[in-house]
N, C-alpha and C positions, 0 to 999 in steps of 0.2 A: 485868264486874269481872275483873281478872287474878289469877291464882294465882301463888304462889311455888313454884318447883321446887327440891327438895332432891335432890342427887346425892351419894351416898356415894362414898368412895374406891374401893370394890369395883366399883361400877357404872361409875365413871369409867374404871377399868382395862379393864372389859369392853368399853366403847365404843371406847376407844383401840386395843384389839387387833383390832377388826373390820376387814375389808377397806375401803379408802377409799370405794368406791362405796356400801357399806352404811352406813358412818359418816355420810356426808353425808345420806342419807335419814333416819337415826335423829335427827340433829340437827334436821332440818326438822320431824319429828313432835314433838319436844320443844318446839320453838317454838310449834307449834299448840296444845299442851296448856296453855300459859300463858293463852290466851284461852278455850279450850273444852276442859274436862277430859274430855269424852266425845265426841270427834269421830266422824264416820261410820266404820263398821267396827270400833268398839271393842266388845269383849266383856267382860261382867262374869264373873268367875271364880266358878263354883259352889262353895258351901260356905265362901266367904270374904266377910267383911262389905263392905269397900270396895275390893277389889282388882279391877283391870281389866288387859286386855292389848290391845296393838295389834300387828297383824301387819305386818311389814316384810319382804316376800319370805320367805325361809326363817328369818328371825329374829323374835324376839318381845321386846317391851318391856313388862315387868310393872311396874305402879305402883299406889299406894294414894292415895286422895283423902281429905283431911280437910276437909270442907265448912265446918265451923265456923270454922277458922283460915285457910281458903283456901290450903291447902298440898297440893302433890302430891309424894309421895316416890317416887322411882324405886327399884324393888327389884331388878330384873334386866334385863339385855339380852344374851340368848344365842341360840344356834341353837335351833330348835324342838325338837330331840331332847334338849336339855339343860336347857331353861328350867324344866320342871316337876319336876325331880328335887330332892330335899332333901339 
């Protein structure tokens, strides 16, 4: 069963500001999430209910899964040194 991906304007800007080679890889990973919300090498973030991250080189894609509604909400797509800062 496929999931719906929700991308906020903030995350869309973050993705658009990435280098082209990274942007392509991020888009590929997002397409994979539609069918499999927890692909290989996905890490569940400690202390957070339904938040996960995917490593894409030096960048991280943080997202939240709503199993009941089959929705994946992208939270951040930033360099690894910036993604966990609030």
